[in-house]
C-alpha positions in Angstrom: -32.6 20.5 54.4 -30.7 21.1 51.1 -29.5 17.8 49.8 -26.3 19.3 48.4 -25.2 20.1 51.9 -26.5 17.0 53.7 -24.2 15.6 56.4 -22.7 12.4 54.9 -22.7 10.8 58.3 -26.5 11.4 58.6 -28.4 8.3 57.3 -30.6 8.7 54.3 -32.8 5.9 55.7 -33.3 4.9 59.4 -35.5 1.9 60.2 -36.1 1.6 63.9 -37.7 -1.5 65.5 -40.0 -2.0 62.5 -42.9 -4.5 62.8 -45.2 -5.3 59.9 -48.2 -7.5 60.0 -50.7 -8.8 57.4 -54.3 -9.0 58.5 -56.2 -11.9 56.9 -59.3 -13.9 57.7 -57.2 -16.2 59.8 -56.1 -13.2 61.9 -52.9 -11.1 62.3 -49.8 -12.6 60.7 -46.6 -10.9 61.9 -44.3 -10.8 58.8 -41.5 -8.5 60.2 -40.6 -8.0 63.8 -38.2 -5.6 65.6 -36.2 -4.9 62.4 -33.7 -2.1 62.5 -31.1 -0.8 60.0 -29.7 2.4 58.6 -28.3 3.4 55.2 -25.8 6.2 54.8 -25.6 8.5 51.7 -24.0 6.5 48.8 -24.0 3.3 50.8 -25.4 -0.1 49.6 -27.1 -2.4 52.1 -27.8 -6.0 51.2 -30.8 -7.9 52.7 -30.4 -11.7 52.5 -32.3 -14.7 53.7 -34.6 -17.5 52.6 -38.0 -17.0 50.9 -40.6 -15.9 53.5 -38.0 -14.3 55.8 -39.4 -10.7 55.3 -36.8 -9.1 53.0 -39.3 -7.9 50.3 -41.8 -6.9 53.0 -39.2 -4.5 54.5 -38.6 -2.9 51.0 -42.4 -2.6 50.4 -42.8 -1.1 53.9 -40.3 1.6 53.0 -42.3 2.3 49.8 -45.5 2.2 51.9 -46.8 -0.3 49.3 -48.3 -3.0 51.6 -51.7 -3.3 49.8 -54.8 -3.2 51.9 -53.9 -6.2 54.1 -50.5 -5.1 55.3 -49.8 -2.6 58.0 -46.9 -1.2 59.9 -47.8 -2.0 63.5 -44.7 -0.9 65.3 -41.5 1.1 65.0 -40.8 3.8 62.4 -39.0 4.6 59.2 -37.2 7.9 58.8 -36.2 9.1 55.3 -33.8 12.0 55.2 -34.5 12.7 58.9 -38.3 12.8 58.5 -40.6 10.1 60.0 -42.5 8.7 57.0 -45.4 7.8 59.2 -46.1 11.5 59.8 -46.1 12.3 56.1 -49.4 13.0 54.2 -50.5 10.8 51.3 -49.6 13.7 49.0 -46.0 13.9 50.4 -45.6 10.1 50.1 -46.8 10.3 46.4 -44.2 13.0 45.7 -41.4 10.9 47.3 -42.3 7.5 45.7 -40.8 7.1 42.2 -38.9 10.4 42.8 -36.8 10.4 45.9 -37.3 6.7 46.5 -37.4 4.3 43.5 -37.9 0.6 43.4 -36.7 -2.0 40.8 -38.7 -5.3 41.0 -37.7 -8.8 40.2 -39.7 -9.3 37.0 -39.1 -6.3 34.6 -42.3 -7.0 32.6 -44.3 -6.4 35.7 -43.1 -2.8 35.8 -43.6 -2.1 32.1 -46.8 -1.4 30.3 -46.9 -3.8 27.3 -49.2 -1.5 25.3 -47.0 1.6 25.6 -43.8 2.4 23.8 -40.6 2.6 26.0 -40.1 6.3 25.2 -43.5 7.3 26.6 -43.0 5.2 29.7 -39.6 6.8 30.4 -40.7 10.3 29.7 -43.6 10.0 32.2 -41.1 10.1 35.1 -39.7 13.6 34.6 -43.0 14.9 33.2 -45.0 13.9 36.3 -42.4 14.4 39.0 -40.6 17.5 37.7 -43.1 19.0 35.3 -40.4 19.5 32.6 -41.2 20.0 28.9 -41.6 17.0 26.5 -38.4 17.9 24.7 -36.5 18.0 28.0 -38.1 14.7 29.1 -37.1 13.1 25.8 -33.5 14.4 26.1 -33.1 13.0 29.6 -34.6 9.7 28.6 -32.1 9.3 25.8 -29.2 10.3 28.1 -30.3 7.7 30.7 -30.6 4.9 28.1 -27.0 5.7 27.1 -26.0 5.7 30.8 -27.5 2.1 31.2 -25.5 1.1 28.0 -28.4 0.3 25.7 -27.4 0.4 22.1 -29.3 2.6 19.7 -31.4 4.6 22.3 -33.6 6.2 19.5 -34.7 2.8 18.3 -35.3 1.6 21.9 -37.5 4.7 22.6 -39.8 3.6 19.7 -39.9 0.0 20.8 -42.6 -1.9 22.8 -41.4 -3.9 25.8 -42.0 -7.3 24.0 -39.5 -6.2 21.3 -36.6 -6.2 23.8 -34.7 -9.0 25.6 -35.0 -9.7 29.3 -31.7 -8.0 30.0 -32.7 -4.9 27.9 -36.1 -4.8 29.7 -34.3 -4.8 33.1 -32.0 -2.0 32.0 -35.1 0.0 30.9 -36.6 -0.5 34.4 -33.3 0.7 36.0 -33.2 3.7 33.7 -36.8 4.5 34.7 -35.9 4.3 38.4 -32.9 6.5 38.0 -34.5 9.2 35.8 -35.6 11.1 38.8 -32.1 10.8 40.4 -33.5 9.1 43.6 -31.7 9.4 46.9 -32.6 5.8 47.7 -32.9 2.9 45.3 -34.6 -0.4 46.4 -33.7 -3.4 44.3 -35.8 -6.6 44.9 -33.9 -9.6 43.3 -33.3 -7.5 40.1 -31.2 -10.2 38.4 -32.9 -13.5 39.4 -34.5 -14.0 36.0 -31.5 -13.1 33.9 -28.6 -15.0 32.4 -25.4 -14.9 34.4 -23.6 -12.9 31.7 -26.5 -10.3 31.6 -26.5 -10.3 35.4 -22.8 -9.4 35.4 -23.5 -6.4 33.2 -26.5 -5.3 35.3 -24.4 -5.6 38.5 -21.6 -3.5 37.0 -24.2 -1.0 35.8 -25.9 -0.6 39.2 -22.5 -0.2 41.0 -21.4 2.4 38.5 -24.6 4.4 38.6 -24.6 4.3 42.4 -21.2 5.9 42.4 -22.1 8.4 39.6 -25.3 9.6 41.1 -24.4 9.1 44.8 -27.5 6.9 45.2 -28.0 4.8 48.4 -29.3 1.3 47.8 -31.0 -1.5 49.5 -30.3 -4.7 47.6 -32.7 -7.6 48.3 -31.2 -10.9 47.2 -30.7 -14.6 48.2 -27.4 -14.6 46.2 -24.5 -14.0 48.7 -22.0 -13.6 45.8 -24.0 -10.7 44.4 -24.2 -9.1 47.8 -20.4 -9.3 48.1 -19.9 -7.7 44.7 -22.5 -4.8 45.1 -22.9 -4.0 48.8 -21.0 -2.3 51.7 -23.0 -3.6 54.5 -25.3 -6.7 54.9 -28.3 -7.6 57.1 -29.2 -11.3 57.3 -32.9 -11.9 57.9 -34.6 -15.1 59.3 -38.3 -15.5 60.0 -39.1 -11.8 60.0 -36.1 -10.7 62.1 -32.7 -9.4 61.4 -30.3 -12.0 62.9 -27.0 -10.5 61.9 -25.8 -7.2 60.5 -22.4 -5.7 59.8 -20.0 -4.8 57.1 -19.9 -7.3 54.2 -16.3 -8.2 55.0 -17.0 -8.7 58.7 -20.0 -10.9 58.2 -18.5 -12.9 55.4 -15.2 -13.5 57.2 -16.3 -13.6 60.8 -19.9 -14.5 60.9 -21.5 -14.6 64.3 -24.9 -16.2 63.8 -25.5 -20.0 63.1 -28.1 -19.1 60.4 -25.5 -17.0 58.5 -23.1 -19.9 58.7 -25.8 -22.3 57.5 -26.4 -20.2 54.4 -22.6 -20.2 53.6 -22.4 -24.0 54.1 -25.3 -24.5 51.7 -23.5 -22.9 48.7 -20.7 -24.4 46.6 -17.8 -22.1 47.3 -14.3 -22.8 45.8 -12.9 -25.7 47.8 -16.2 -27.5 48.2 -16.0 -31.1 46.9 -18.9 -33.5 46.5 -16.8 -36.3 48.0 -14.6 -34.8 50.7 -16.3 -31.4 51.5 -20.0 -31.8 50.6 -22.6 -29.1 51.1 -24.3 -29.0 54.5 -28.0 -28.2 54.2 -29.8 -26.4 57.0 -32.1 -29.0 58.6 -35.8 -28.4 58.9 -37.8 -25.6 57.5 -38.6 -21.9 58.1 -41.4 -21.8 60.7 -44.8 -20.4 59.8 -45.4 -17.0 61.4 -48.0 -18.4 63.7 -45.7 -21.3 64.8 -42.6 -19.4 65.7 -40.8 -20.9 68.7 -40.1 -19.3 72.0 -36.8 -17.5 72.3 -34.6 -17.9 69.2 -36.6 -18.4 66.0 -33.7 -20.4 64.5 -33.4 -22.7 67.5 -35.2 -25.8 66.1 -32.8 -25.8 63.1 -29.6 -24.8 64.9 -26.7 -27.2 65.5 -25.7 -25.1 68.5 -29.1 -24.9 70.3 -29.0 -25.3 74.1 -32.2 -26.0 75.9 -32.8 -23.6 78.7 -30.5 -21.0 77.2 -31.7 -20.3 73.6 -35.5 -20.7 74.3 -35.9 -18.8 77.5 -36.8 -15.3 76.3 -36.8 -13.1 73.2 -33.3 -12.4 72.1 -32.2 -8.9 71.2 -29.4 -7.9 68.7 -26.2 -8.1 70.7 -23.0 -6.2 69.6 -20.0 -8.3 68.6 -16.9 -7.0 70.5 -14.0 -5.8 68.3 -16.2 -5.4 65.2 -17.5 -2.1 64.0 -21.3 -2.0 64.0 -21.5 -5.8 63.9 -24.6 -7.3 65.7 -25.9 -10.8 66.1 -29.2 -12.1 67.5 -27.5 -15.1 69.2 -26.8 -15.5 72.9 -24.0 -18.1 72.4 -21.9 -16.7 69.6 -18.9 -16.3 71.9 -19.1 -19.9 73.0 -19.4 -21.5 69.5 -16.5 -23.2 67.7 -17.2 -21.7 64.2 -14.8 -24.2 62.6 -16.5 -27.4 63.9 -18.4 -29.5 61.4 -21.9 -30.5 62.6 -22.2 -34.0 64.0 -23.3 -36.6 61.6 -21.9 -34.8 58.5 -20.4 -37.3 56.1 -17.3 -35.9 54.6 -15.8 -39.1 53.2 -18.1 -40.2 50.4 -16.7 -42.7 48.0 -15.9 -41.1 44.6 -18.0 -42.6 41.8 -16.1 -44.4 39.0 -17.9 -43.9 35.7 -18.7 -47.0 33.7 -19.3 -47.6 29.9 -20.9 -44.9 27.7 -24.6 -44.9 28.4 -25.6 -42.0 26.1 -23.9 -41.0 22.9 -24.8 -38.0 20.8 -23.2 -37.8 17.3 -23.4 -34.8 15.0 -27.0 -34.0 16.2 -28.8 -31.2 14.4 -32.2 -29.8 15.2 -33.7 -27.2 12.8 -37.1 -25.6 13.0 -38.7 -24.2 9.9 -40.8 -21.1 10.8 -42.6 -18.3 9.0 -45.8 -16.5 9.8 -46.7 -16.3 6.1 -46.4 -20.1 5.7 -49.3 -20.5 8.1 -51.6 -18.7 5.7 -49.9 -20.0 2.5 -47.1 -18.4 0.6 -44.0 -16.7 1.9 -40.5 -18.1 2.2 -39.9 -20.2 5.3 -37.0 -19.3 7.6 -34.9 -21.8 9.6 -34.0 -21.7 13.2 -30.8 -23.7 13.9 -31.4 -24.7 17.5 -28.8 -27.4 17.6 -25.8 -27.5 15.2 -23.6 -30.7 15.0 -23.8 -31.6 18.7 -21.5 -34.5 19.7 -20.7 -35.8 23.3 -21.1 -38.8 25.4 -22.1 -39.5 29.0 -21.0 -42.7 30.8 -22.8 -44.7 33.5 -22.8 -43.0 36.9 -21.3 -39.8 35.4 -22.6 -36.3 35.7 -22.2 -34.2 32.5 -23.2 -30.5 32.9 -24.6 -28.6 29.9 -24.1 -24.8 30.4 -24.8 -21.7 28.4 -27.1 -18.6 28.2 -30.8 -18.7 27.4 -31.3 -19.4 23.7 -28.1 -21.5 23.3 -30.0 -24.8 22.6 -29.8 -26.6 26.0 -33.5 -27.1 26.4 -33.9 -28.1 22.7 -31.3 -30.8 23.2 -33.2 -32.1 26.3 -36.4 -32.2 24.3 -34.8 -34.3 21.5 -33.3 -36.7 24.1 -36.7 -37.2 25.7 -38.5 -37.6 22.4 -40.6 -34.5 22.7 -38.8 -33.4 19.5 -37.1 -35.6 16.8 -33.7 -34.8 15.4 -33.2 -33.2 11.9 -30.1 -35.3 11.5 -27.4 -37.1 13.5 -27.6 -39.9 16.0 -28.5 -40.4 19.7 -27.7 -43.8 21.2 -29.1 -44.8 24.6 -27.6 -48.0 25.8 -27.0 -49.3 22.2 -30.5 -48.2 21.0 -30.9 -45.3 18.5 -33.7 -43.0 19.7 -33.2 -39.7 17.7 -36.1 -40.3 15.3 -38.6 -41.9 17.6 -41.1 -39.5 19.3 -41.9 -40.2 22.9 -45.4 -41.6 22.1 -43.8 -44.3 19.8 -41.0 -45.2 22.3 -41.2 -48.5 24.2 -42.2 -48.2 27.9 -38.7 -49.3 29.0 -37.1 -46.7 26.8 -39.3 -43.9 28.2 -38.6 -45.0 31.8 -34.8 -45.2 31.0 -34.5 -41.5 30.2 -36.4 -39.2 32.5 -36.4 -35.5 33.5 -36.4 -33.4 36.6 -37.9 -30.0 35.7 -36.8 -26.5 36.7 -40.1 -25.5 38.4 -41.5 -28.0 40.9 -44.7 -26.1 41.1 -45.8 -26.8 37.5 -45.0 -30.5 37.4 -47.6 -31.8 40.0 -51.4 -32.1 39.5 -52.9 -29.9 42.3 -56.0 -32.2 42.4 -54.3 -35.5 43.3 -52.3 -36.6 46.3 -48.6 -37.0 46.1 -48.7 -40.8 46.6 -51.3 -41.3 43.8 -49.2 -39.3 41.4 -46.2 -41.5 42.0 -48.3 -44.6 41.7 -49.7 -43.3 38.4 -46.1 -43.0 37.2 -45.4 -46.6 38.3 -48.5 -47.8 36.4 -47.3 -46.1 33.3 -43.9 -47.7 33.6 -45.6 -51.1 34.3 -43.8 -51.5 37.6 -45.4 -53.8 40.1 -48.0 -56.5 39.5 -50.6 -55.2 41.9 -51.8 -52.1 43.6 -50.1 -53.3 46.9 -46.8 -53.8 45.1 -46.9 -50.3 43.5 -47.9 -48.8 46.8 -44.9 -50.4 48.5 -42.6 -49.1 45.7 -44.1 -45.6 46.2 -43.2 -45.7 49.9 -39.7 -46.8 48.9 -39.4 -43.9 46.6 -40.5 -41.5 49.4 -37.7 -43.1 51.5 -35.3 -42.6 48.6 -35.9 -38.8 48.5 -35.9 -38.6 52.3 -39.6 -37.6 52.8 -41.8 -39.1 55.5 -44.2 -41.8 54.2 -47.1 -39.8 55.6 -46.6 -37.3 52.8 -48.2 -39.9 50.4 -51.6 -38.5 51.5 -50.7 -34.8 51.2 -51.8 -32.6 48.3 -49.1 -30.6 46.4 -50.3 -27.3 48.0 -49.3 -28.7 51.4 -45.7 -29.1 50.3 -42.9 -26.5 50.2 -40.9 -25.9 47.0 -38.1 -28.2 48.1 -40.5 -31.0 49.0 -42.2 -30.7 45.6 -38.9 -30.9 43.9 -38.1 -34.1 45.9 -41.4 -35.6 44.5 -40.3 -34.6 41.0 -37.0 -36.5 41.7 -38.9 -39.5 43.0 -41.0 -39.7 39.8 -38.0 -39.4 37.6 -36.4 -42.4 39.4 -39.6 -44.4 39.6 -38.8 -46.4 36.5 -35.1 -47.0 37.6 -34.0 -44.4 35.0 -30.6 -45.0 33.4 -30.3 -41.3 32.3 -31.8 -38.4 34.2 -31.9 -35.0 32.5 -32.0 -32.4 35.3 -33.0 -29.0 33.8 -32.0 -26.3 36.3 -33.4 -28.5 39.1 -32.4 -26.2 42.0 -32.5 -22.7 40.4 -36.1 -22.0 41.7 -35.2 -23.1 45.3 -33.7 -21.3 48.3 -30.0 -21.9 48.9 -30.5 -24.2 51.9 -33.0 -26.2 49.9 -30.7 -26.2 46.9 -28.0 -27.9 49.0 -30.4 -30.6 50.2 -31.7 -31.4 46.7 -28.2 -31.3 45.2 -26.9 -33.8 47.8 -30.0 -35.9 47.3 -29.4 -36.2 43.6 -25.7 -37.1 44.3 -26.7 -39.8 46.8 -29.3 -41.4 44.5 -26.7 -41.4 41.7 -24.2 -43.1 43.9 -26.7 -45.8 44.9 -28.3 -46.4 41.4 -25.3 -45.6 39.1 -27.5 -43.2 37.1 -26.1 -41.0 34.4 -27.0 -37.4 34.9 -27.2 -34.6 32.4 -27.3 -31.4 34.5 -28.5 -28.4 32.6 -27.6 -25.2 34.4 -26.4 -21.6 34.0 -25.0 -21.6 37.6 -21.3 -22.5 37.2 -20.7 -22.7 40.9 -23.1 -25.6 41.2 -21.7 -27.1 38.0 -18.1 -27.0 39.4 -19.4 -28.8 42.5 -21.6 -31.5 40.9 -20.2 -32.2 37.4 -17.5 -34.7 36.2 -17.5 -33.2 32.7 -18.8 -30.0 31.3 -20.3 -29.1 27.8 -20.4 -25.4 27.1 -23.1 -24.4 24.5 -23.5 -21.1 22.5 -26.1 -20.4 19.8 -26.7 -24.1 19.1 -23.0 -25.1 19.0 -20.8 -26.9 21.6 -18.0 -24.4 21.9 -16.0 -26.2 24.6 -16.1 -29.5 26.4 -13.8 -31.4 28.8 -13.5 -32.5 32.5 -14.6 -30.0 35.1 -11.0 -29.2 36.0 -10.1 -28.5 32.4 -13.1 -26.2 31.9 -12.3 -24.2 35.0 -8.6 -23.8 34.2 -6.9 -22.0 31.2 -6.8 -22.3 28.3 -10.5 -21.3 27.9 -12.8 -20.8 25.0 -13.4 -17.0 25.1 -17.1 -17.6 25.9 -16.2 -20.0 28.7 -13.8 -17.3 30.1 -16.6 -14.8 30.1 -19.0 -17.2 31.8 -16.5 -18.0 34.6 -15.9 -14.3 35.1 -19.6 -13.7 35.6 -20.0 -16.1 38.5 -20.8 -14.2 41.7 -18.7 -16.0 44.4 -19.4 -15.4 48.1 -15.8 -15.6 49.2 -13.7 -12.6 50.1 -10.4 -14.5 49.4 -11.3 -15.0 45.7 -9.7 -12.7 43.1 -11.7 -12.7 39.8 -10.9 -11.3 36.4 -13.7 -9.0 35.3 -15.0 -9.7 31.7 -18.4 -8.3 30.9 -19.8 -9.4 27.5 -21.0 -6.6 25.2 -24.1 -7.0 23.2 -26.8 -9.6 23.2 -26.8 -13.3 22.1 -27.7 -13.2 18.4 -31.0 -14.7 17.1 -30.8 -18.4 16.1 -33.0 -17.3 13.1 -30.3 -15.0 11.9 -27.0 -16.3 13.3 -23.7 -14.6 12.4 -21.4 -16.0 9.8 -18.2 -17.8 10.8 -17.7 -18.4 14.5 -21.0 -18.3 16.4 -19.4 -16.2 19.2 -17.5 -13.7 17.0 -19.9 -10.8 17.5 -19.1 -10.7 21.2 -15.5 -12.0 21.3 -12.7 -9.8 22.7 -10.0 -11.9 21.0 -11.3 -11.6 17.4 -8.6 -9.1 16.4 -5.9 -11.6 17.2 -7.0 -14.0 14.4 -5.8 -13.1 10.9 -7.7 -13.0 7.6 -11.1 -12.4 9.1 -11.4 -16.1 9.8 -13.7 -15.6 12.8 -16.2 -13.8 10.6 -16.1 -16.0 7.6 -15.6 -19.6 8.7 -16.8 -21.9 11.5 -13.7 -22.9 13.5 -12.6 -26.5 13.6 -12.9 -28.4 16.9 -9.5 -28.0 18.3 -8.1 -30.8 20.6 -6.4 -29.3 23.6 -5.3 -32.6 25.2 -7.0 -35.2 27.4 -10.4 -35.0 25.7 -10.5 -31.2 26.2 -11.9 -29.6 23.0 -12.6 -26.0 21.9 -14.4 -24.6 18.8 -12.0 -21.6 18.3 -9.5 -20.1 15.8 -7.2 -18.8 18.5 -3.6 -19.9 18.1 -1.8 -22.2 20.6 0.4 -19.3 21.7 -2.7 -17.1 22.6 -4.3 -20.0 24.4 -1.1 -20.8 26.3 -0.9 -17.2 27.5 -4.4 -17.2 29.1 -4.5 -16.5 32.9 -6.9 -18.0 35.4 -10.2 -16.2 35.7 -10.7 -17.2 39.3 -7.9 -17.5 41.9 -7.4 -17.3 45.6 -5.9 -13.9 46.6 -4.8 -15.4 50.0 -4.8 -18.9 51.3 -8.2 -19.9 52.6 -6.7 -21.3 55.8 -5.1 -17.9 56.6 -8.5 -16.5 57.4 -8.8 -16.4 61.2 -11.9 -18.5 62.4 -13.6 -18.0 59.0 -14.0 -21.6 58.0 -17.7 -22.4 57.3 
């Protein structure tokens, strides 16, 4: 059929009762079961769910890229009206990368590090359309311009390692779109990117989808991104679709308890750590061989009824009054969707911060680097990782440190922990100066007083030792307990603290889920009764339901032990929920700091305004100002003169005498401890409007409370 005259009501992709299994030594493992969905021309379908629910397997099934252990064991996939199971290998090769293209999570996995970008881009039209080299070059340049990459000629001559992560992802998108595919599969394409870069990529994908009429399947765990990019949504759980419908229908009138559980796990506007805390989904995703009878979600469901939900397999049931809205739940008409689960504590006592526990004054950290210096000669260059950093954190207070990659957050954490020493300035931890003392020279009680919870729980545990022995080793290092028996008892108390069964002491790290490993990381951080805990993106590698549980765990321990927490994150939704005060960093400088309410309300520093605009919020009642930052964050080795943010600032023209380009702004006091590093006048700041606002009252939504 000629694509130009295709019926717009005829789906590009139809997936009917798809089942995919992986065949291993242990036998058949069913990964996807009875999965159906369809995608119309120009439509974007979002697939959401926890890790292991089968989202990526569906996308790889469409590509027929299941390696030699995966196999489609039931159902069929029709592309442009044709059953792909009946196509020859030659036909599938012609379609892959041409009619159907896929963008993977990690851009470097899709790029050849030994080939220049130009050659990799040109391969697409050269192989699929047999065009001339000149034509392939011209199309590649045009596509680089379409994905808004500056200086396409230079990019064509670059190797992948010479580009930033955001630029690499744009290259992969350009490569996927060069053949003008009818269907684009995106598997978590923005997970590894900064929130500001993510906002640009999302705008780009939406714009290119409209421009080229491309249909999309967008695989993501981020419900806010799905709201911003997709028309329809399919929620997956344990290999099955459990709910599907238009984005607005599912977001506003969800009809499956798992969907509701996902929404309750994320910090939407209105969530409050004291009065409206996050509600984590209890339990864990079942292993494929341990799926329960009846509803797969039954063992974790607040609305489970024995003898109803576990009698037989449950089909997708249409939701009356909703267009193409289906749910795999037999009780959705009986459930009170506004009711809060029994046992949920919604009246937690607010924490009153005490005296300052950590003070940072005019901290600077410079690195001297030069390849030539290693071999003698050559002039050294200086990387200004932290520039005149000053803030304080009080006892039992949570101070969030936010900013893009390369802004100096992690360098600051390393100096605090003694992994690096300061170039100048002062760090005072409970009246003791620590800025010049490396960790190996710090007293044991100083080391135990300031501890860290790392981003990736998988890399922080020794795979050869049991969980209990690793906690006991930490206690030995901190000289806690006078005997093995005392330390063992303290280890059990720490497992209780992080809400893990004591039997886990005998388990090896490989036997734990990601969320359980992170809980062990938290237990070790608090083993020495830390006064300050530096949490470096502690939930970003976890599923949303696990994020909620670990976030609430950190809050509960902080309440109990009055710990000061420095929460390093790029996720401003979590920051709004968890933090008492916020420090915004850019290119080594603190550009704004204040209470959480001050940071999330105008007046803003222009960079903070852009960060807030980039937050994907999974709430249809939210109206958000759209500000996409142009350009990349400059190199700390060659920073701009004047204001560090001036190369990307949309207000620069409002400041007279080129001040932004020639002089670092003074730290302006905005009242109540709110400070901003900016030349903008009081009049301009006073005229700033909120970035995020509610378009309609949240309570006006009929039965939408989650």
